[in-house]
N, CA, C and O atoms as a GROMACS GRO file, in nm:
protein
  584
    1MET      N    1  -0.742   0.393   0.090
    1MET     CA    2  -0.785   0.254   0.105
    1MET      C    3  -0.928   0.251   0.158
    1MET      O    4  -0.962   0.322   0.254
    2LYS      N    5  -1.011   0.170   0.096
    2LYS     CA    6  -1.151   0.162   0.136
    2LYS      C    7  -1.167   0.083   0.266
    2LYS      O    8  -1.096  -0.014   0.292
    3GLU      N    9  -1.262   0.130   0.346
    3GLU     CA   10  -1.296   0.064   0.472
    3GLU      C   11  -1.370  -0.067   0.444
    3GLU      O   12  -1.447  -0.076   0.349
    4TYR      N   13  -1.346  -0.167   0.529
    4TYR     CA   14  -1.420  -0.292   0.522
    4TYR      C   15  -1.550  -0.281   0.602
    4TYR      O   16  -1.553  -0.222   0.710
    5ILE      N   17  -1.656  -0.338   0.546
    5ILE     CA   18  -1.783  -0.347   0.619
    5ILE      C   19  -1.839  -0.488   0.605
    5ILE      O   20  -1.813  -0.558   0.507
    6LEU      N   21  -1.914  -0.529   0.705
    6LEU     CA   22  -1.986  -0.657   0.700
    6LEU      C   23  -2.123  -0.632   0.640
    6LEU      O   24  -2.188  -0.532   0.671
    7VAL      N   25  -2.168  -0.723   0.554
    7VAL     CA   26  -2.302  -0.712   0.496
    7VAL      C   27  -2.365  -0.851   0.495
    7VAL      O   28  -2.302  -0.949   0.455
    8SER      N   29  -2.488  -0.860   0.541
    8SER     CA   30  -2.561  -0.986   0.534
    8SER      C   31  -2.562  -1.036   0.391
    8SER      O   32  -2.604  -0.965   0.299
    9ALA      N   33  -2.517  -1.159   0.372
    9ALA     CA   34  -2.505  -1.216   0.237
    9ALA      C   35  -2.639  -1.217   0.163
    9ALA      O   36  -2.642  -1.199   0.042
   10CYS      N   37  -2.748  -1.238   0.235
   10CYS     CA   38  -2.879  -1.242   0.170
   10CYS      C   39  -2.915  -1.107   0.106
   10CYS      O   40  -2.986  -1.102   0.006
   11LEU      N   41  -2.865  -0.997   0.166
   11LEU     CA   42  -2.892  -0.864   0.110
   11LEU      C   43  -2.816  -0.841  -0.021
   11LEU      O   44  -2.855  -0.758  -0.102
   12LEU      N   45  -2.709  -0.917  -0.040
   12LEU     CA   46  -2.628  -0.909  -0.162
   12LEU      C   47  -2.680  -1.003  -0.271
   12LEU      O   48  -2.620  -1.014  -0.378
   13GLY      N   49  -2.791  -1.070  -0.243
   13GLY     CA   50  -2.851  -1.160  -0.342
   13GLY      C   51  -2.808  -1.304  -0.330
   13GLY      O   52  -2.842  -1.387  -0.414
   14ARG      N   53  -2.733  -1.335  -0.228
   14ARG     CA   54  -2.692  -1.474  -0.208
   14ARG      C   55  -2.806  -1.552  -0.143
   14ARG      O   56  -2.871  -1.501  -0.051
   15ASN      N   57  -2.830  -1.671  -0.189
   15ASN     CA   58  -2.942  -1.752  -0.141
   15ASN      C   59  -2.907  -1.822  -0.010
   15ASN      O   60  -2.887  -1.943  -0.005
   16THR      N   61  -2.900  -1.742   0.096
   16THR     CA   62  -2.862  -1.793   0.228
   16THR      C   63  -2.977  -1.787   0.330
   16THR      O   64  -2.960  -1.828   0.444
   17LYS      N   65  -3.092  -1.737   0.289
   17LYS     CA   66  -3.206  -1.732   0.382
   17LYS      C   67  -3.247  -1.873   0.422
   17LYS      O   68  -3.212  -1.972   0.357
   18TYR      N   69  -3.322  -1.881   0.530
   18TYR     CA   70  -3.369  -2.011   0.579
   18TYR      C   71  -3.444  -2.090   0.471
   18TYR      O   72  -3.439  -2.212   0.468
   19ASN      N   73  -3.514  -2.018   0.382
   19ASN     CA   74  -3.594  -2.085   0.279
   19ASN      C   75  -3.518  -2.104   0.148
   19ASN      O   76  -3.577  -2.143   0.047
   20GLY      N   77  -3.387  -2.077   0.149
   20GLY     CA   78  -3.306  -2.094   0.030
   20GLY      C   79  -3.312  -1.977  -0.067
   20GLY      O   80  -3.255  -1.984  -0.176
   21LYS      N   81  -3.379  -1.871  -0.028
   21LYS     CA   82  -3.391  -1.752  -0.114
   21LYS      C   83  -3.301  -1.642  -0.060
   21LYS      O   84  -3.216  -1.667   0.025
   22ASN      N   85  -3.320  -1.519  -0.110
   22ASN     CA   86  -3.239  -1.406  -0.066
   22ASN      C   87  -3.325  -1.284  -0.041
   22ASN      O   88  -3.446  -1.286  -0.064
   23ASN      N   89  -3.263  -1.179   0.007
   23ASN     CA   90  -3.329  -1.051   0.033
   23ASN      C   91  -3.258  -0.940  -0.042
   23ASN      O   92  -3.231  -0.833   0.014
   24LEU      N   93  -3.226  -0.963  -0.170
   24LEU     CA   94  -3.149  -0.867  -0.248
   24LEU      C   95  -3.208  -0.727  -0.237
   24LEU      O   96  -3.328  -0.706  -0.253
   25VAL      N   97  -3.119  -0.632  -0.208
   25VAL     CA   98  -3.155  -0.491  -0.203
   25VAL      C   99  -3.097  -0.425  -0.328
   25VAL      O  100  -2.977  -0.436  -0.354
   26ASP      N  101  -3.182  -0.357  -0.404
   26ASP     CA  102  -3.142  -0.303  -0.534
   26ASP      C  103  -3.017  -0.216  -0.530
   26ASP      O  104  -2.928  -0.234  -0.613
   27ASN      N  105  -3.008  -0.124  -0.436
   27ASN     CA  106  -2.898  -0.028  -0.437
   27ASN      C  107  -2.775  -0.073  -0.359
   27ASN      O  108  -2.683   0.007  -0.338
   28ILE      N  109  -2.771  -0.197  -0.316
   28ILE     CA  110  -2.658  -0.243  -0.234
   28ILE      C  111  -2.527  -0.248  -0.313
   28ILE      O  112  -2.420  -0.230  -0.255
   29GLU      N  113  -2.534  -0.273  -0.441
   29GLU     CA  114  -2.413  -0.279  -0.523
   29GLU      C  115  -2.338  -0.146  -0.522
   29GLU      O  116  -2.216  -0.145  -0.538
   30ALA      N  117  -2.409  -0.036  -0.505
   30ALA     CA  118  -2.346   0.096  -0.503
   30ALA      C  119  -2.248   0.110  -0.387
   30ALA      O  120  -2.157   0.193  -0.393
   31LEU      N  121  -2.266   0.031  -0.283
   31LEU     CA  122  -2.175   0.037  -0.168
   31LEU      C  123  -2.033  -0.006  -0.205
   31LEU      O  124  -1.936   0.035  -0.140
   32LYS      N  125  -2.021  -0.089  -0.307
   32LYS     CA  126  -1.890  -0.141  -0.346
   32LYS      C  127  -1.795  -0.030  -0.393
   32LYS      O  128  -1.674  -0.047  -0.389
   33SER      N  129  -1.850   0.082  -0.436
   33SER     CA  130  -1.763   0.192  -0.479
   33SER      C  131  -1.701   0.265  -0.360
   33SER      O  132  -1.599   0.333  -0.375
   34LYS      N  133  -1.762   0.250  -0.242
   34LYS     CA  134  -1.712   0.320  -0.123
   34LYS      C  135  -1.647   0.229  -0.020
   34LYS      O  136  -1.565   0.274   0.060
   35TYR      N  137  -1.685   0.100  -0.021
   35TYR     CA  138  -1.641   0.008   0.084
   35TYR      C  139  -1.597  -0.126   0.027
   35TYR      O  140  -1.641  -0.166  -0.081
   36ASN      N  141  -1.510  -0.194   0.099
   36ASN     CA  142  -1.480  -0.334   0.073
   36ASN      C  143  -1.584  -0.416   0.151
   36ASN      O  144  -1.592  -0.406   0.273
   37ILE      N  145  -1.661  -0.495   0.080
   37ILE     CA  146  -1.772  -0.566   0.143
   37ILE      C  147  -1.730  -0.708   0.181
   37ILE      O  148  -1.675  -0.783   0.100
   38LEU      N  149  -1.757  -0.742   0.306
   38LEU     CA  150  -1.736  -0.877   0.357
   38LEU      C  151  -1.873  -0.942   0.376
   38LEU      O  152  -1.940  -0.913   0.475
   39PRO      N  153  -1.917  -1.028   0.283
   39PRO     CA  154  -2.048  -1.093   0.298
   39PRO      C  155  -2.044  -1.195   0.411
   39PRO      O  156  -1.948  -1.270   0.426
   40ILE      N  157  -2.150  -1.196   0.490
   40ILE     CA  158  -2.158  -1.291   0.601
   40ILE      C  159  -2.300  -1.346   0.613
   40ILE      O  160  -2.398  -1.277   0.584
   41CYS      N  161  -2.309  -1.469   0.656
   41CYS     CA  162  -2.436  -1.527   0.700
   41CYS      C  163  -2.402  -1.605   0.826
   41CYS      O  164  -2.355  -1.718   0.818
   42PRO      N  165  -2.426  -1.547   0.943
   42PRO     CA  166  -2.389  -1.614   1.067
   42PRO      C  167  -2.454  -1.751   1.085
   42PRO      O  168  -2.394  -1.841   1.144
   43GLU      N  169  -2.574  -1.767   1.035
   43GLU     CA  170  -2.643  -1.894   1.052
   43GLU      C  171  -2.574  -2.005   0.973
   43GLU      O  172  -2.559  -2.117   1.022
   44VAL      N  173  -2.531  -1.974   0.851
   44VAL     CA  174  -2.458  -2.071   0.770
   44VAL      C  175  -2.319  -2.093   0.831
   44VAL      O  176  -2.272  -2.206   0.839
   45SER      N  177  -2.253  -1.984   0.872
   45SER     CA  178  -2.121  -1.997   0.936
   45SER      C  179  -2.129  -2.083   1.062
   45SER      O  180  -2.033  -2.152   1.098
   46GLY      N  181  -2.243  -2.078   1.128
   46GLY     CA  182  -2.263  -2.156   1.249
   46GLY      C  183  -2.299  -2.301   1.226
   46GLY      O  184  -2.320  -2.376   1.321
   47GLY      N  185  -2.306  -2.342   1.098
   47GLY     CA  186  -2.327  -2.482   1.067
   47GLY      C  187  -2.468  -2.520   1.025
   47GLY      O  188  -2.496  -2.638   1.005
   48LEU      N  189  -2.557  -2.422   1.011
   48LEU     CA  190  -2.694  -2.455   0.969
   48LEU      C  191  -2.700  -2.463   0.817
   48LEU      O  192  -2.631  -2.389   0.748
   49PRO      N  193  -2.783  -2.554   0.764
   49PRO     CA  194  -2.790  -2.575   0.620
   49PRO      C  195  -2.877  -2.470   0.549
   49PRO      O  196  -2.945  -2.390   0.613
   50ILE      N  197  -2.872  -2.474   0.418
   50ILE     CA  198  -2.962  -2.395   0.332
   50ILE      C  199  -3.033  -2.497   0.244
   50ILE      O  200  -2.965  -2.573   0.175
   51PRO      N  201  -3.164  -2.503   0.243
   51PRO     CA  202  -3.253  -2.432   0.335
   51PRO      C  203  -3.249  -2.495   0.474
   51PRO      O  204  -3.190  -2.601   0.496
   52ARG      N  205  -3.314  -2.425   0.567
   52ARG     CA  206  -3.322  -2.473   0.705
   52ARG      C  207  -3.457  -2.432   0.762
   52ARG      O  208  -3.526  -2.347   0.704
   53LEU      N  209  -3.494  -2.491   0.874
   53LEU     CA  210  -3.619  -2.452   0.937
   53LEU      C  211  -3.608  -2.309   0.988
   53LEU      O  212  -3.501  -2.268   1.034
   54PRO      N  213  -3.716  -2.233   0.981
   54PRO     CA  214  -3.712  -2.099   1.041
   54PRO      C  215  -3.690  -2.112   1.192
   54PRO      O  216  -3.736  -2.207   1.255
   55SER      N  217  -3.619  -2.015   1.246
   55SER     CA  218  -3.590  -2.015   1.390
   55SER      C  219  -3.621  -1.878   1.447
   55SER      O  220  -3.618  -1.777   1.376
   56GLU      N  221  -3.652  -1.876   1.576
   56GLU     CA  222  -3.679  -1.751   1.646
   56GLU      C  223  -3.616  -1.756   1.784
   56GLU      O  224  -3.598  -1.863   1.842
   57VAL      N  225  -3.584  -1.637   1.835
   57VAL     CA  226  -3.528  -1.626   1.970
   57VAL      C  227  -3.644  -1.634   2.069
   57VAL      O  228  -3.740  -1.558   2.061
   58SER      N  229  -3.631  -1.727   2.163
   58SER     CA  230  -3.732  -1.744   2.268
   58SER      C  231  -3.661  -1.732   2.402
   58SER      O  232  -3.592  -1.824   2.446
   59ILE      N  233  -3.679  -1.619   2.465
   59ILE     CA  234  -3.611  -1.582   2.590
   59ILE      C  235  -3.460  -1.583   2.565
   59ILE      O  236  -3.409  -1.489   2.504
   60ASP      N  237  -3.388  -1.684   2.608
   60ASP     CA  238  -3.243  -1.686   2.590
   60ASP      C  239  -3.197  -1.801   2.501
   60ASP      O  240  -3.079  -1.835   2.500
   61ARG      N  241  -3.288  -1.861   2.427
   61ARG     CA  242  -3.255  -1.973   2.338
   61ARG      C  243  -3.302  -1.939   2.197
   61ARG      O  244  -3.386  -1.851   2.178
   62VAL      N  245  -3.247  -2.008   2.098
   62VAL     CA  246  -3.296  -1.997   1.961
   62VAL      C  247  -3.354  -2.133   1.926
   62VAL      O  248  -3.286  -2.236   1.932
   63ILE      N  249  -3.480  -2.132   1.889
   63ILE     CA  250  -3.556  -2.256   1.867
   63ILE      C  251  -3.609  -2.258   1.724
   63ILE      O  252  -3.660  -2.158   1.673
   64SER      N  253  -3.597  -2.375   1.658
   64SER     CA  254  -3.652  -2.389   1.523
   64SER      C  255  -3.804  -2.408   1.532
   64SER      O  256  -3.859  -2.430   1.640
   65SER      N  257  -3.867  -2.399   1.417
   65SER     CA  258  -4.014  -2.412   1.414
   65SER      C  259  -4.061  -2.551   1.455
   65SER      O  260  -4.178  -2.569   1.486
   66LEU      N  261  -3.970  -2.650   1.457
   66LEU     CA  262  -4.006  -2.785   1.504
   66LEU      C  263  -3.962  -2.809   1.648
   66LEU      O  264  -3.974  -2.920   1.700
   67GLY      N  265  -3.910  -2.704   1.713
   67GLY     CA  266  -3.873  -2.715   1.854
   67GLY      C  267  -3.729  -2.754   1.882
   67GLY      O  268  -3.692  -2.775   1.997
   68ASP      N  269  -3.646  -2.764   1.778
   68ASP     CA  270  -3.505  -2.797   1.799
   68ASP      C  271  -3.430  -2.675   1.852
   68ASP      O  272  -3.453  -2.564   1.805
   69ASP      N  273  -3.343  -2.696   1.949
   69ASP     CA  274  -3.262  -2.588   2.004
   69ASP      C  275  -3.138  -2.571   1.916
   69ASP      O  276  -3.053  -2.660   1.910
   70VAL      N  277  -3.129  -2.457   1.847
   70VAL     CA  278  -3.017  -2.428   1.757
   70VAL      C  279  -2.933  -2.311   1.811
   70VAL      O  280  -2.860  -2.246   1.736
   71THR      N  281  -2.945  -2.287   1.939
   71THR     CA  282  -2.874  -2.175   2.002
   71THR      C  283  -2.725  -2.182   1.976
   71THR      O  284  -2.663  -2.081   1.943
   72ILE      N  285  -2.667  -2.300   1.990
   72ILE     CA  286  -2.521  -2.314   1.974
   72ILE      C  287  -2.477  -2.273   1.834
   72ILE      O  288  -2.371  -2.212   1.819
   73ASN      N  289  -2.556  -2.305   1.732
   73ASN     CA  290  -2.523  -2.267   1.594
   73ASN      C  291  -2.525  -2.115   1.578
   73ASN      O  292  -2.440  -2.058   1.510
   74PHE      N  293  -2.622  -2.051   1.642
   74PHE     CA  294  -2.633  -1.906   1.630
   74PHE      C  295  -2.516  -1.836   1.699
   74PHE      O  296  -2.464  -1.738   1.646
   75TYR      N  297  -2.475  -1.885   1.814
   75TYR     CA  298  -2.361  -1.824   1.883
   75TYR      C  299  -2.230  -1.855   1.812
   75TYR      O  300  -2.141  -1.770   1.806
   76LYS      N  301  -2.217  -1.974   1.758
   76LYS     CA  302  -2.096  -2.008   1.682
   76LYS      C  303  -2.083  -1.914   1.562
   76LYS      O  304  -1.976  -1.859   1.538
   77GLY      N  305  -2.190  -1.896   1.488
   77GLY     CA  306  -2.188  -1.806   1.372
   77GLY      C  307  -2.162  -1.661   1.411
   77GLY      O  308  -2.092  -1.590   1.340
   78ALA      N  309  -2.218  -1.618   1.523
   78ALA     CA  310  -2.196  -1.481   1.570
   78ALA      C  311  -2.050  -1.460   1.607
   78ALA      O  312  -1.993  -1.356   1.576
   79ASN      N  313  -1.990  -1.558   1.672
   79ASN     CA  314  -1.849  -1.545   1.710
   79ASN      C  315  -1.756  -1.550   1.590
   79ASN      O  316  -1.654  -1.480   1.588
   80ILE      N  317  -1.788  -1.629   1.489
   80ILE     CA  318  -1.710  -1.630   1.365
   80ILE      C  319  -1.720  -1.493   1.298
   80ILE      O  320  -1.621  -1.440   1.248
   81THR      N  321  -1.840  -1.436   1.297
   81THR     CA  322  -1.861  -1.304   1.238
   81THR      C  323  -1.782  -1.198   1.314
   81THR      O  324  -1.721  -1.110   1.253
   82LEU      N  325  -1.784  -1.205   1.446
   82LEU     CA  326  -1.708  -1.108   1.526
   82LEU      C  327  -1.558  -1.119   1.495
   82LEU      O  328  -1.491  -1.017   1.480
   83LYS      N  329  -1.506  -1.240   1.486
   83LYS     CA  330  -1.362  -1.257   1.456
   83LYS      C  331  -1.328  -1.195   1.321
   83LYS      O  332  -1.224  -1.131   1.306
   84LEU      N  333  -1.414  -1.213   1.223
   84LEU     CA  334  -1.393  -1.153   1.092
   84LEU      C  335  -1.394  -1.000   1.102
   84LEU      O  336  -1.309  -0.933   1.043
   85ALA      N  337  -1.490  -0.947   1.176
   85ALA     CA  338  -1.500  -0.802   1.194
   85ALA      C  339  -1.374  -0.746   1.260
   85ALA      O  340  -1.324  -0.642   1.218
   86LEU      N  341  -1.325  -0.814   1.361
   86LEU     CA  342  -1.206  -0.766   1.430
   86LEU      C  343  -1.082  -0.778   1.342
   86LEU      O  344  -0.996  -0.689   1.344
   87LYS      N  345  -1.072  -0.885   1.265
   87LYS     CA  346  -0.957  -0.905   1.176
   87LYS      C  347  -0.946  -0.792   1.074
   87LYS      O  348  -0.835  -0.747   1.043
   88TYR      N  349  -1.059  -0.746   1.022
   88TYR     CA  350  -1.060  -0.644   0.919
   88TYR      C  351  -1.092  -0.503   0.972
   88TYR      O  352  -1.116  -0.411   0.895
   89HIS      N  353  -1.091  -0.488   1.104
   89HIS     CA  354  -1.113  -0.358   1.168
   89HIS      C  355  -1.243  -0.292   1.121
   89HIS      O  356  -1.247  -0.173   1.090
   90VAL      N  357  -1.348  -0.372   1.118
   90VAL     CA  358  -1.479  -0.325   1.074
   90VAL      C  359  -1.538  -0.233   1.181
   90VAL      O  360  -1.537  -0.265   1.299
   91SER      N  361  -1.589  -0.119   1.136
   91SER     CA  362  -1.653  -0.027   1.231
   91SER      C  363  -1.806  -0.032   1.222
   91SER      O  364  -1.876   0.012   1.313
   92PHE      N  365  -1.858  -0.087   1.109
   92PHE     CA  366  -2.003  -0.102   1.101
   92PHE      C  367  -2.042  -0.217   1.009
   92PHE      O  368  -1.964  -0.265   0.927
   93ALA      N  369  -2.168  -0.260   1.028
   93ALA     CA  370  -2.224  -0.371   0.950
   93ALA      C  371  -2.363  -0.334   0.903
   93ALA      O  372  -2.435  -0.257   0.967
   94ILE      N  373  -2.401  -0.389   0.789
   94ILE     CA  374  -2.538  -0.375   0.738
   94ILE      C  375  -2.598  -0.515   0.745
   94ILE      O  376  -2.558  -0.605   0.672
   95LEU      N  377  -2.695  -0.530   0.834
   95LEU     CA  378  -2.752  -0.661   0.862
   95LEU      C  379  -2.902  -0.663   0.835
   95LEU      O  380  -2.969  -0.561   0.846
   96LYS      N  381  -2.953  -0.780   0.798
   96LYS     CA  382  -3.095  -0.797   0.767
   96LYS      C  383  -3.180  -0.787   0.892
   96LYS      O  384  -3.173  -0.871   0.981
   97ASP      N  385  -3.260  -0.682   0.898
   97ASP     CA  386  -3.346  -0.664   1.014
   97ASP      C  387  -3.452  -0.773   1.021
   97ASP      O  388  -3.499  -0.822   0.918
   98GLY      N  389  -3.488  -0.811   1.142
   98GLY     CA  390  -3.589  -0.914   1.163
   98GLY      C  391  -3.530  -1.053   1.180
   98GLY      O  392  -3.596  -1.142   1.233
   99SER      N  393  -3.409  -1.072   1.135
   99SER     CA  394  -3.344  -1.202   1.145
   99SER      C  395  -3.308  -1.234   1.290
   99SER      O  396  -3.269  -1.144   1.364
  100PRO      N  397  -3.320  -1.360   1.331
  100PRO     CA  398  -3.282  -1.395   1.468
  100PRO      C  399  -3.131  -1.380   1.492
  100PRO      O  400  -3.087  -1.374   1.607
  101SER      N  401  -3.053  -1.373   1.386
  101SER     CA  402  -2.910  -1.344   1.397
  101SER      C  403  -2.884  -1.195   1.380
  101SER      O  404  -2.817  -1.134   1.464
  102CYS      N  405  -2.935  -1.138   1.275
  102CYS     CA  406  -2.894  -1.006   1.229
  102CYS      C  407  -2.988  -0.892   1.263
  102CYS      O  408  -2.952  -0.775   1.245
  103GLY      N  409  -3.107  -0.921   1.313
  103GLY     CA  410  -3.201  -0.814   1.343
  103GLY      C  411  -3.143  -0.714   1.442
  103GLY      O  412  -3.082  -0.752   1.542
  104SER      N  413  -3.162  -0.586   1.414
  104SER     CA  414  -3.110  -0.484   1.506
  104SER      C  415  -3.219  -0.396   1.565
  104SER      O  416  -3.206  -0.350   1.678
  105SER      N  417  -3.326  -0.371   1.491
  105SER     CA  418  -3.435  -0.294   1.549
  105SER      C  419  -3.551  -0.383   1.593
  105SER      O  420  -3.631  -0.346   1.678
  106TYR      N  421  -3.558  -0.502   1.532
  106TYR     CA  422  -3.661  -0.597   1.574
  106TYR      C  423  -3.621  -0.739   1.535
  106TYR      O  424  -3.542  -0.761   1.444
  107ILE      N  425  -3.679  -0.834   1.607
  107ILE     CA  426  -3.676  -0.976   1.572
  107ILE      C  427  -3.817  -1.028   1.600
  107ILE      O  428  -3.903  -0.953   1.646
  108TYR      N  429  -3.840  -1.155   1.574
  108TYR     CA  430  -3.969  -1.215   1.605
  108TYR      C  431  -3.963  -1.279   1.743
  108TYR      O  432  -3.856  -1.321   1.788
  109ASP      N  433  -4.077  -1.285   1.809
  109ASP     CA  434  -4.083  -1.312   1.954
  109ASP      C  435  -4.070  -1.457   1.999
  109ASP      O  436  -4.078  -1.484   2.119
  110GLY      N  437  -4.049  -1.550   1.908
  110GLY     CA  438  -4.031  -1.688   1.948
  110GLY      C  439  -4.158  -1.771   1.947
  110GLY      O  440  -4.155  -1.890   1.981
  111THR      N  441  -4.271  -1.711   1.908
  111THR     CA  442  -4.398  -1.784   1.906
  111THR      C  443  -4.437  -1.830   1.765
  111THR      O  444  -4.536  -1.901   1.748
  112PHE      N  445  -4.359  -1.791   1.665
  112PHE     CA  446  -4.385  -1.822   1.525
  112PHE      C  447  -4.523  -1.773   1.481
  112PHE      O  448  -4.592  -1.838   1.402
  113THR      N  449  -4.561  -1.656   1.533
  113THR     CA  450  -4.689  -1.594   1.496
  113THR      C  451  -4.665  -1.462   1.422
  113THR      O  452  -4.757  -1.382   1.409
  114HIS      N  453  -4.544  -1.440   1.376
  114HIS     CA  454  -4.505  -1.317   1.305
  114HIS      C  455  -4.514  -1.193   1.393
  114HIS      O  456  -4.534  -1.082   1.344
  115THR      N  457  -4.500  -1.212   1.525
  115THR     CA  458  -4.507  -1.100   1.619
  115THR      C  459  -4.368  -1.042   1.638
  115THR      O  460  -4.276  -1.110   1.684
  116LYS      N  461  -4.354  -0.914   1.603
  116LYS     CA  462  -4.225  -0.846   1.613
  116LYS      C  463  -4.206  -0.790   1.754
  116LYS      O  464  -4.302  -0.746   1.818
  117ILE      N  465  -4.081  -0.791   1.800
  117ILE     CA  466  -4.045  -0.728   1.926
  117ILE      C  467  -3.919  -0.646   1.906
  117ILE      O  468  -3.836  -0.677   1.820
  118ASN      N  469  -3.904  -0.541   1.985
  118ASN     CA  470  -3.785  -0.456   1.979
  118ASN      C  471  -3.673  -0.522   2.056
  118ASN      O  472  -3.658  -0.504   2.176
  119LYS      N  473  -3.593  -0.600   1.983
  119LYS     CA  474  -3.482  -0.672   2.042
  119LYS      C  475  -3.382  -0.702   1.932
  119LYS      O  476  -3.419  -0.711   1.815
  120MET      N  477  -3.256  -0.717   1.970
  120MET     CA  478  -3.152  -0.748   1.871
  120MET      C  479  -3.134  -0.898   1.858
  120MET      O  480  -3.153  -0.974   1.953
  121GLY      N  481  -3.095  -0.939   1.736
  121GLY     CA  482  -3.059  -1.078   1.713
  121GLY      C  483  -2.923  -1.108   1.775
  121GLY      O  484  -2.853  -1.018   1.821
  122ILE      N  485  -2.886  -1.235   1.775
  122ILE     CA  486  -2.765  -1.282   1.842
  122ILE      C  487  -2.639  -1.214   1.787
  122ILE      O  488  -2.561  -1.159   1.864
  123THR      N  489  -2.620  -1.218   1.657
  123THR     CA  490  -2.499  -1.159   1.597
  123THR      C  491  -2.499  -1.008   1.613
  123THR      O  492  -2.397  -0.949   1.650
  124ALA      N  493  -2.612  -0.944   1.586
  124ALA     CA  494  -2.619  -0.798   1.599
  124ALA      C  495  -2.581  -0.754   1.740
  124ALA      O  496  -2.509  -0.656   1.757
  125LYS      N  497  -2.630  -0.825   1.840
  125LYS     CA  498  -2.601  -0.789   1.978
  125LYS      C  499  -2.452  -0.805   2.010
  125LYS      O  500  -2.393  -0.720   2.076
  126ILE      N  501  -2.392  -0.914   1.963
  126ILE     CA  502  -2.250  -0.938   1.989
  126ILE      C  503  -2.163  -0.833   1.918
  126ILE      O  504  -2.067  -0.783   1.975
  127LEU      N  505  -2.196  -0.801   1.795
  127LEU     CA  506  -2.120  -0.698   1.723
  127LEU      C  507  -2.135  -0.563   1.792
  127LEU      O  508  -2.036  -0.492   1.814
  128ALA      N  509  -2.258  -0.526   1.826
  128ALA     CA  510  -2.281  -0.397   1.890
  128ALA      C  511  -2.208  -0.387   2.024
  128ALA      O  512  -2.159  -0.279   2.060
  129SER      N  513  -2.201  -0.497   2.098
  129SER     CA  514  -2.132  -0.494   2.228
  129SER      C  515  -1.981  -0.482   2.210
  129SER      O  516  -1.909  -0.460   2.308
  130ASN      N  517  -1.934  -0.496   2.087
  130ASN     CA  518  -1.793  -0.476   2.055
  130ASN      C  519  -1.772  -0.347   1.974
  130ASN      O  520  -1.677  -0.335   1.897
  131ASN      N  521  -1.862  -0.253   1.994
  131ASN     CA  522  -1.853  -0.119   1.934
  131ASN      C  523  -1.856  -0.118   1.782
  131ASN      O  524  -1.793  -0.033   1.719
  132ILE      N  525  -1.929  -0.212   1.725
  132ILE     CA  526  -1.950  -0.214   1.580
  132ILE      C  527  -2.092  -0.166   1.556
  132ILE      O  528  -2.189  -0.227   1.602
  133ALA      N  529  -2.105  -0.055   1.485
  133ALA     CA  530  -2.237   0.003   1.459
  133ALA      C  531  -2.316  -0.088   1.366
  133ALA      O  532  -2.261  -0.144   1.271
  134ILE      N  533  -2.443  -0.102   1.394
  134ILE     CA  534  -2.530  -0.188   1.313
  134ILE      C  535  -2.631  -0.102   1.237
  134ILE      O  536  -2.700  -0.019   1.295
  135TYR      N  537  -2.636  -0.125   1.108
  135TYR     CA  538  -2.735  -0.061   1.022
  135TYR      C  539  -2.819  -0.170   0.958
  135TYR      O  540  -2.780  -0.287   0.954
  136THR      N  541  -2.936  -0.131   0.907
  136THR     CA  542  -3.023  -0.226   0.838
  136THR      C  543  -3.023  -0.195   0.689
  136THR      O  544  -2.963  -0.098   0.644
  137GLU      N  545  -3.090  -0.279   0.616
  137GLU     CA  546  -3.104  -0.258   0.472
  137GLU      C  547  -3.173  -0.126   0.439
  137GLU      O  548  -3.163  -0.077   0.327
  138ASN      N  549  -3.244  -0.068   0.536
  138ASN     CA  550  -3.313   0.059   0.514
  138ASN      C  551  -3.220   0.180   0.528
  138ASN      O  552  -3.262   0.293   0.502
  139ASP      N  553  -3.096   0.156   0.567
  139ASP     CA  554  -3.000   0.266   0.589
  139ASP      C  555  -2.901   0.283   0.475
  139ASP      O  556  -2.811   0.366   0.485
  140ILE      N  557  -2.914   0.209   0.368
  140ILE     CA  558  -2.813   0.209   0.261
  140ILE      C  559  -2.798   0.347   0.198
  140ILE      O  560  -2.685   0.392   0.178
  141GLU      N  561  -2.907   0.414   0.167
  141GLU     CA  562  -2.898   0.547   0.107
  141GLU      C  563  -2.822   0.643   0.197
  141GLU      O  564  -2.740   0.722   0.150
  142LYS      N  565  -2.848   0.636   0.326
  142LYS     CA  566  -2.778   0.721   0.423
  142LYS      C  567  -2.628   0.691   0.422
  142LYS      O  568  -2.547   0.783   0.428
  143LEU      N  569  -2.592   0.565   0.414
  143LEU     CA  570  -2.451   0.527   0.412
  143LEU      C  571  -2.381   0.568   0.283
  143LEU      O  572  -2.262   0.599   0.285
  144LEU      N  573  -2.452   0.568   0.172
  144LEU     CA  574  -2.394   0.610   0.046
  144LEU      C  575  -2.362   0.759   0.047
  144LEU      O  576  -2.270   0.804  -0.021
  145LYS      N  577  -2.439   0.836   0.123
  145LYS     CA  578  -2.416   0.980   0.134
  145LYS      C  579  -2.311   1.014   0.237
  145LYS      O  580  -2.262   1.128   0.241
  146LYS      N  581  -2.274   0.919   0.321
  146LYS     CA  582  -2.179   0.940   0.431
  146LYS      C  583  -2.042   0.976   0.380
  146LYS      O  584  -1.950   0.997   0.459
   0.00000   0.00000   0.00000
C-alpha cells in the first residue's frame, strides 16, 4: 500500500496561488507512482478566495498587502491541513517554499519588498511541530529516489 503525502495544490498545477495561477513542477506527476497524493492549499482551506491579495507574515500576524489581518484564515487552514495529515498518517509533505503558509526554508519578511527571511510559514511550522517532515519543490528528485 502506498504512503499518503501532502502536496501543495499549486505545485500540482491547480490555480490556487494568490494571483489565481499555479506553480506547476514538471516532475511532480512522477510522485504518483510511489505515493498517494493529498493536494492541499491551506489558504483556500482557511477561507481565503482565489485570487486574493498577497499576504506576508509580520512578526506574529499574517497581513495582506492592503493591511488586512488574515491570521485567523492562515491558522484555520493550517489546522485543517494538520487534521488531514493525521487522518491519513502522513509522515511528510511537499510544500511551496516562500509561501506564508507553506514556506519551510524561507518566507517573505512582512514588508512586501520581496525580502526573504529564514523562517517557516504557518502550516509548515504546525506540521513540523507534529513530526511531519517538510520538503520543498526542490526536493522532488530526492524523494523519487527514496
